[in-house]
C-alpha positions in Angstrom: 0.0 0.0 0.0 2.9 2.4 0.8 4.3 1.9 -2.7 1.0 2.8 -4.3 0.8 5.9 -2.2 4.3 6.9 -3.0 3.7 6.3 -6.7 0.6 8.5 -6.5 2.4 11.3 -4.8 5.3 11.2 -7.3 2.8 11.1 -10.3 0.9 14.1 -8.9 3.9 16.2 -8.5 5.5 15.1 -11.8 2.6 16.2 -13.9 1.4 19.2 -11.8 3.3 21.5 -14.2 1.9 20.2 -17.5 -1.8 21.1 -17.7 -3.8 24.2 -18.6 -6.7 26.0 -16.8 -10.3 26.5 -17.7 -11.7 30.0 -17.6 -15.2 29.5 -16.0 -15.7 32.1 -13.2 -12.7 34.1 -14.3 -12.2 37.8 -14.0 -12.6 39.7 -17.3 -10.5 42.8 -16.6 -7.0 41.5 -15.5 -4.1 43.8 -16.2 -0.3 43.3 -15.9 -0.1 46.4 -13.6 -2.4 44.7 -11.1 -0.3 41.6 -11.0 3.1 43.3 -10.8 4.4 43.5 -7.2 5.0 41.4 -4.1 2.3 39.0 -2.9 2.0 36.6 0.0 0.8 33.1 -0.5 -2.2 32.7 1.9 -4.0 29.5 0.7 -3.5 26.5 -1.5 -5.9 23.6 -1.7 -7.5 20.9 -3.8 -10.6 19.1 -2.5 -11.6 17.1 -5.6 -8.4 15.2 -6.6 -8.6 11.7 -8.0 -6.4 9.3 -10.0 -7.0 6.1 -11.7 -4.1 3.8 -12.3 -4.2 0.8 -14.5 -2.1 -2.0 -13.1 -2.0 -4.8 -15.7 -5.8 -4.4 -16.4 -6.8 -3.7 -12.9 -8.1 -0.1 -12.2 -7.0 1.4 -8.8 -9.0 4.5 -8.0 -7.4 7.0 -5.6 -9.0 10.2 -4.2 -7.0 12.9 -2.5 -7.2 16.4 -1.0 -4.3 18.8 -0.5 -4.4 21.7 1.8 -1.6 24.2 2.5 -0.7 25.6 5.9 2.1 27.4 7.7 2.6 29.9 4.8 5.8 31.9 4.7 6.0 32.4 1.0 6.5 35.7 -0.8 6.0 35.8 -4.6 7.3 38.7 -6.6 6.1 39.6 -10.2 8.3 42.0 -12.1 7.8 43.7 -15.5 10.2 44.2 -18.4 11.2 41.5 -18.2 8.2 39.6 -16.8 9.7 37.4 -14.2 8.1 35.7 -11.2 10.2 34.5 -8.2 9.4 33.2 -4.8 11.1 32.9 -1.4 10.1 31.0 1.7 8.1 27.8 2.3 4.8 26.3 3.2 3.5 22.8 4.1 1.1 20.8 2.0 -1.1 18.2 3.8 -2.1 15.5 1.4 -4.9 13.0 2.4 -5.1 10.1 0.1 -7.6 7.2 0.0 -6.7 4.1 -1.9 -8.8 0.9 -1.8 -10.6 2.1 1.4 -7.4 3.0 3.3 -6.7 6.6 4.1 -3.3 8.1 4.8 -2.1 11.7 5.4 1.3 13.1 4.6 2.8 16.5 5.2 5.4 17.9 2.7 7.3 21.1 3.1 7.5 23.1 -0.2 10.0 25.7 -1.0 10.4 28.2 -3.9 6.8 27.9 -5.0 7.7 29.7 -8.3 11.3 29.4 -9.2 12.8 32.1 -11.4 10.2 31.8 -14.3 8.8 34.0 -17.0 5.1 35.0 -16.7 2.6 36.5 -19.1 -1.1 37.5 -19.0 -3.4 36.6 -21.8 -7.0 37.6 -21.1 -7.8 36.0 -17.7 -5.1 33.3 -17.8 -1.8 33.9 -16.0 0.9 31.8 -17.6 4.1 30.7 -16.0 7.2 29.3 -17.7 7.7 29.2 -21.5 7.3 26.9 -24.5 6.3 23.3 -23.6 6.9 24.0 -19.9 4.3 26.8 -19.8 1.4 26.4 -17.3 -1.8 28.5 -17.2 -3.8 29.5 -14.1 -7.2 31.1 -14.4 -7.5 34.4 -12.4 -10.8 34.1 -10.5 -10.3 37.2 -8.4 -8.0 40.2 -8.8 -7.9 43.5 -6.9 -5.1 45.7 -5.6 -4.7 43.5 -2.5 -6.0 40.0 -3.5 -5.5 37.5 -6.3 -7.1 34.1 -6.6 -5.9 31.6 -9.1 -7.3 28.2 -10.2 -5.4 25.4 -11.9 -7.2 22.5 -13.6 -5.2 19.3 -13.7 -6.5 16.7 -16.1 -3.7 14.4 -17.4 -3.0 10.9 -18.4 0.6 9.7 -18.2 2.6 6.6 -18.4 4.6 6.3 -15.2 6.9 3.3 -14.7 4.9 1.4 -17.3 1.5 2.1 -15.7 -1.1 4.4 -17.2 -2.5 6.9 -14.7 -5.2 9.5 -15.2 -5.1 12.3 -12.6 -7.5 15.2 -12.2 -7.9 17.9 -9.6 -8.8 21.6 -9.2 -6.2 23.6 -7.3 -7.1 27.0 -5.8 -4.4 29.5 -4.7 -4.9 32.8 -2.9 -2.4 35.6 -2.7 -2.6 38.9 -0.8 -0.5 42.1 -0.7 
């Protein structure tokens, strides 16, 4: 059971940077000038995560939630060039249920956004570049608050097993 849980955690983090967001409930008037500046990470969660791994024809369904805590992360957006950096850390509490067994694990995260490019296109805030670019839907944006949503929906081959993972991540930032 521990191997399955570890496999699930590795898969989740390995593909977390490869999906795009959907723009339901998004703001319609986002501007780069509102995004530029220093923000504090105040919330990070996913309450609807699930994965389905096919082990030699047997489907193993996993559900999970992830909730952040102990936030000490500062995220800075600069313009010309558009670079996003972060400093500090936070803890993610992941609760996973596999075949009726539930386990909880805490992982300390650092450098939430490494030194990455960012760009705004409509209501989508993109991080990275090229094939490594990830889009977050801006669901709230004011001078002091920004909320982002990331829709993960991926199927990957990991160690010879096909795994479909889906989750909606919500992040809140404040100035």
